[in-house]
C-alpha positions in Angstrom: -2.5 8.2 -14.0 -5.1 7.6 -11.3 -5.2 5.1 -8.5 -7.8 3.3 -6.5 -7.8 1.2 -3.3 -9.3 -2.2 -3.0 -11.9 -1.7 -0.2 -9.9 -3.9 2.2 -6.7 -2.0 1.4 -8.4 1.3 2.2 -9.5 -0.1 5.5 -6.0 -1.2 6.3 -4.7 2.3 5.5 -7.3 3.9 7.8 -6.7 1.4 10.6 -2.9 2.0 10.5 -3.4 5.8 10.5 -5.7 5.5 13.6 -3.1 3.2 15.3 -0.3 5.7 14.7 -2.6 8.6 15.9 -2.9 6.8 19.2 0.9 6.2 19.5 2.2 9.8 19.3 0.9 13.2 18.4 1.2 13.8 14.7 2.7 10.3 13.9 -0.3 9.5 11.7 0.4 12.5 9.5 4.0 11.2 9.0 2.5 7.8 8.1 0.0 9.3 5.7 2.8 11.4 4.1 5.0 8.3 3.7 2.2 6.3 2.0 1.2 9.2 -0.3 4.9 9.6 -1.3 5.1 5.9 -2.2 1.8 6.0 -4.2 3.1 9.0 -6.1 6.3 7.2 -6.9 4.3 4.2 -8.1 2.1 6.4 -10.3 5.3 8.0 -11.9 7.0 4.6 -12.6 4.7 1.6 -11.9 7.2 -0.9 -13.3 10.0 0.3 -11.1 9.4 -2.1 -8.2 9.8 -5.8 -8.1 7.1 -8.3 -8.9 6.0 -10.1 -5.8 3.7 -12.6 -7.4 2.1 -12.8 -10.9 1.4 -9.1 -11.7 1.5 -7.8 -8.1 4.3 -5.5 -7.2 5.6 -4.3 -3.8 6.9 -0.9 -2.8 8.1 -0.4 0.8 7.3 2.8 2.7 10.8 2.6 4.3 10.2 4.6 7.5 7.2 2.5 8.6 6.9 -1.3 8.4 4.4 -1.2 5.5 4.4 -2.1 1.9 2.0 -1.0 -0.8 1.0 -4.0 -3.0 -0.4 -3.0 -6.3 -1.3 -4.0 -9.8 -0.7 -1.7 -12.8 -3.9 -1.9 -14.8 -4.3 -0.3 -18.3 -5.3 3.1 -17.1 -4.9 3.1 -13.3 -3.1 1.6 -10.4 -5.0 -0.8 -8.1 -3.7 -0.8 -4.6 -4.5 -4.3 -3.3 -3.0 -4.0 0.1 -1.3 -1.8 2.6 0.5 -4.7 4.1 2.3 -4.6 7.5 5.6 -6.3 6.7 5.8 -8.2 10.0 2.4 -9.9 9.8 1.0 -12.9 8.0 2.3 -12.9 4.4 -0.1 -13.8 1.7 -3.3 -12.9 3.4 -4.1 -10.4 0.6 -4.1 -13.1 -2.1 -7.9 -13.7 -1.8 -8.4 -10.1 -3.0 -7.0 -10.7 -6.4 -9.2 -13.7 -7.1 -12.5 -11.9 -6.4 
């Protein structure tokens, strides 16, 4: 199964990786690996994680304070947000109405 990012989710991913790159040498690589691992787990079993709202599910990265919010479409996974778990909840909702 394939996946794709909502454009704003991809921007969040890139911004977070840049942030971690500035914090400590190599930390962005650990962040990217953690996100990629979660995405692979989602692809393997998209119904495994709890529904957050309507058909949107949430999978935590564990090591970093981020969650991948996604929707399992017919033939792909749509990543709606790479949400920092300590920031404003619900900001991503406008992405599913567009």
